[in-house]
C-alpha positions, 0 to 999 in steps of 0.5 A, spaced: 762 916 292 757 912 297 751 913 292 755 910 287 758 904 291 750 903 293 748 903 286 753 898 284 752 894 290 744 894 288 746 892 281 750 886 283 745 884 288 740 885 283 743 880 278 744 875 284 737 875 286 735 875 279 739 869 277 736 866 283 729 868 282 729 866 275 731 859 275 727 855 271 722 851 274 720 847 268 727 845 268 725 839 273 720 837 268 725 836 262 725 829 260 728 829 253 729 821 253 722 820 256 726 815 261 721 818 267 715 816 263 709 821 260 705 820 267 711 823 271 712 829 266 705 831 267 705 830 274 711 835 274 708 840 269 700 840 272 701 844 278 705 849 274 700 850 269 695 850 274 699 856 277 698 860 270 705 858 267 704 859 260 710 855 258 707 849 262 701 850 259 703 849 253 708 843 254 702 840 258 698 840 252 703 837 248 704 832 253 696 830 253 697 830 245 702 825 245 698 819 242 702 814 246 696 810 249 697 811 256 696 819 258 694 821 251 687 825 252 685 830 246 680 834 250 685 835 256 690 837 251 686 842 247 684 845 254 691 846 256 693 849 249 688 854 249 690 856 255 697 857 253 694 860 247 690 865 251 696 867 255 700 869 248 704 863 246 704 863 239 706 856 238 700 854 242 696 859 238 697 855 231 696 848 235 689 851 237 688 853 230 690 846 228 685 842 233 679 846 231 681 845 223 681 838 224 676 837 230 681 834 235 679 834 242 674 840 240 668 840 235 671 842 228 670 849 227 673 852 221 671 859 223 675 858 230 681 855 227 681 861 222 681 866 228 687 863 232 691 862 225 690 870 224 692 871 231 699 867 230 700 870 223 699 877 224 705 876 230 709 873 224 709 866 225 710 863 218 706 856 218 700 860 221 701 865 215 701 859 210 695 856 213 691 863 213 693 862 205 690 855 205 684 857 209 682 863 204 684 859 198 679 853 200 674 858 203 675 854 210 672 859 215 671 865 211 669 866 204 674 864 199 679 870 197 684 868 192 687 875 193 688 874 200 690 867 199 696 869 195 698 875 200 698 871 206 702 865 202 707 871 200 708 873 207 710 866 209 714 865 202 718 871 204 720 868 211 726 863 211 723 857 215 720 850 214 714 853 210 718 857 205 718 852 199 711 850 201 708 857 200 712 858 194 710 852 190 703 854 193 703 860 189 706 857 183 700 852 183 695 857 183 698 861 177 699 855 173 692 853 174 689 860 173 685 858 179 681 864 182 686 868 178 688 869 170 693 863 168 700 866 168 705 861 166 711 866 167 709 868 174 708 860 176 715 859 173 718 865 177 715 862 184 717 855 182 724 857 180 724 861 187 722 854 190 727 850 186 733 855 188 731 854 196 731 846 194 725 844 193 725 837 188 718 838 186 719 845 184 725 843 180 720 837 176 715 843 175 719 848 173 723 842 168 716 841 165 715 849 164 722 849 161 721 844 156 714 846 153 716 853 153 711 856 158 712 862 162 718 863 157 722 861 151 723 853 151 730 851 155 732 844 154 738 845 158 734 847 164 729 842 163 734 837 163 737 839 169 731 840 173 729 833 171 735 830 173 735 833 180 728 831 181 730 824 179 736 824 184 732 826 189 726 821 188 731 815 187 735 817 194 728 818 197 726 811 195 720 814 191 715 809 187 718 805 181 712 808 177 714 815 178 722 814 178 721 811 171 716 817 169 721 822 171 727 818 168 723 818 161 722 825 161 729 826 162 732 822 157 727 824 152 730 831 153 737 829 153 736 826 146 734 833 144 741 836 146 747 837 143 753 833 146 756 840 148 749 842 151 749 835 155 756 836 158 754 843 160 747 841 163 751 835 167 756 839 170 750 844 173 747 837 175 753 835 179 754 841 182 747 842 185 747 840 193 741 836 192 744 831 187 746 824 189 750 820 183 
């Protein structure tokens, strides 16, 4: 019984000590409204970063990377982000890849950029996976390999995140142009449709053109009209250029002129139900 009580006390004490010891030292450095100023935040983060705290290293690197004119220092930003990356911070690994790809705070080195993107991509970071695809497709820091490009873009596309539709549209574009792979309108339509279903307005536009021309499948003017209408609505809402809006409007109206009244009624009903449509 005493042993049981002792274990309970140790457990309770352990929780108490754990809670105290694990108080976030970075909380004092938080300044979400920038009221203290960047210099004060940097002064708070600096000793923690110098002590080897990976999160502090990351945040310090980000602070030095803010181009506000007072504390911005690309070289210091690169130093601290690289330390955070070496200590396993996946966001920092992607950022360091960006720095080497763009030559910001470091000498431009596409091979080094590829190295850091690969580290993050293999750990599952979606943006790094997309960028791996881009690097392979462009032949940046590695011999050009479109098969590898599609493979990495596929990994990014299969994740539910901010780069999903970008990766899907990238794969679609490769098959649409037949750039490094046999041209395949059906495969392009498949990936544009995936991106459209995930809410990409530009994918709706590309898909509408394929549907209208019967590329990748039978011509489907109803689907083409729907795609043009959704893309047009998005462009109008986002204040696209008058020239682009006018072009898409003409494409939509041309298709509309070929629809029967019943077909247009069906198409308009689909458009109105679309989450991105703004009448």
